[in-house]
C-alpha positions as CSV (number, residue, x, y, z in Angstrom):
1,M,143.0,138.3,179.8
2,D,139.5,139.0,181.3
3,P,137.6,142.2,180.5
4,L,137.8,145.0,183.2
5,I,134.4,146.0,184.4
6,I,133.7,148.5,187.1
7,E,130.1,149.5,187.8
8,E,129.1,153.2,187.9
9,S,128.3,154.7,191.3
10,I,127.1,158.2,192.3
11,K,130.7,159.4,192.5
12,T,132.6,157.1,190.1
13,P,132.3,156.3,186.4
14,S,131.6,153.0,184.8
15,I,134.7,151.5,183.3
16,T,134.6,148.8,180.7
17,F,137.7,147.5,178.9
18,N,137.5,144.6,176.6
19,P,141.0,143.3,175.7
20,N,139.8,141.4,172.6
21,T,138.2,144.5,171.0
22,G,140.7,147.0,172.5
23,V,137.9,149.3,173.6
24,L,138.1,151.2,176.9
25,E,135.1,153.2,177.9
26,I,134.9,155.6,180.8
27,K,131.4,157.0,181.4
28,G,129.6,159.0,184.0
29,K,131.0,161.3,186.8
30,S,134.4,161.0,188.3
31,I,134.5,162.6,191.7
32,P,135.7,159.7,194.0
33,E,136.9,160.4,197.5
34,N,140.3,158.9,196.6
35,S,140.9,159.0,192.9
36,L,144.2,157.1,193.1
37,E,142.5,154.2,194.9
38,F,139.6,154.1,192.4
39,Y,141.9,154.3,189.3
40,K,144.6,151.9,190.6
41,P,143.0,148.7,189.2
42,I,142.8,150.4,185.8
43,F,146.5,151.3,185.9
44,E,147.4,147.8,186.9
45,W,145.1,146.4,184.2
46,L,146.7,148.7,181.6
47,E,150.2,147.5,182.5
48,V,149.2,143.9,181.7
49,Y,147.3,144.9,178.6
50,S,150.1,147.0,177.2
51,K,152.4,143.9,177.0
52,T,150.1,142.3,174.4
53,P,147.6,145.0,173.3
54,A,145.0,144.6,170.6
55,A,146.0,145.8,167.1
56,N,143.7,148.8,167.7
57,T,142.9,150.4,171.0
58,E,140.1,153.0,171.4
59,V,139.5,155.0,174.5
60,H,136.0,156.4,174.7
61,V,135.7,159.1,177.4
62,R,132.0,160.1,178.1
63,L,132.3,162.0,181.3
64,D,129.7,164.5,182.5
65,Y,132.1,165.9,185.1
66,F,135.4,165.1,186.8
67,N,137.3,166.6,189.6
68,T,141.0,167.7,189.7
69,S,142.4,164.5,191.1
70,S,140.5,162.5,188.5
71,S,142.0,164.8,185.8
72,K,145.4,163.6,186.8
73,C,144.3,160.0,186.7
74,L,142.9,160.4,183.2
75,L,146.2,161.9,182.1
76,D,148.0,158.9,183.6
77,I,145.7,156.5,181.6
78,F,146.6,158.3,178.4
79,R,150.3,158.4,179.2
80,R,150.3,154.6,180.0
81,L,148.9,154.0,176.4
82,E,151.5,156.2,174.7
83,P,154.2,153.6,174.5
84,A,151.9,151.0,172.8
85,N,151.0,153.7,170.2
86,S,154.5,155.1,169.6
87,G,156.1,151.6,169.6
88,G,153.6,150.3,167.0
89,A,152.2,147.6,169.2
90,S,148.7,149.1,168.9
91,S,147.1,152.0,167.1
92,V,145.7,153.9,170.0
93,K,142.9,156.5,169.5
94,V,141.0,158.6,172.0
95,H,137.4,159.7,171.4
96,W,136.5,162.5,173.8
97,F,132.7,163.0,173.9
98,Y,131.2,166.3,175.2
99,E,127.8,167.9,175.3
100,S,127.3,170.6,172.7
101,D,126.8,173.2,175.4
102,D,129.7,172.1,177.7
103,E,132.6,174.2,176.7
104,D,134.6,173.2,179.8
105,M,134.5,169.5,178.8
106,M,135.4,170.4,175.2
107,E,138.4,172.4,176.5
108,A,139.5,169.6,178.8
109,G,139.6,167.2,175.8
110,D,141.6,169.9,173.9
111,D,144.0,170.2,176.8
112,Y,144.6,166.5,177.0
113,Q,145.2,166.4,173.3
114,A,148.0,168.9,173.7
115,L,149.5,167.0,176.6
116,V,149.8,163.5,175.2
117,K,151.1,161.9,172.0
118,L,147.9,160.2,171.1
119,P,145.4,161.0,168.3
120,F,142.3,162.6,169.8
121,T,138.9,163.1,168.2
122,L,136.6,165.6,170.0
123,I,133.0,164.5,169.4
124,K,130.1,166.9,170.1
125,V,126.9,165.1,171.2
């Protein structure tokens, strides 16, 4: 399986997912015109990856800002990883990075942590 690489734009984050290391990184701003269209390749990639995931999967979220429709897509990403974690196929961990003065982003990470069955680490930078 080839790595998934989507370049960052003014309105979309960079996405890198290496299936060999199991590291998915989402970085930048996520305010696409059509969030479902932007995140669709990630959802499709995760479906294939979830069949034979790495022993450890880490999701690094380093977003400066995201809109409401992106919020739903992020939740969908986390939910697509839950079965691999709960089924023992992969140990999935989410690392949610936020700026020390960005309470909204910290609270967003906290909200996701309450909504999904994945271990979250909130990391102040």
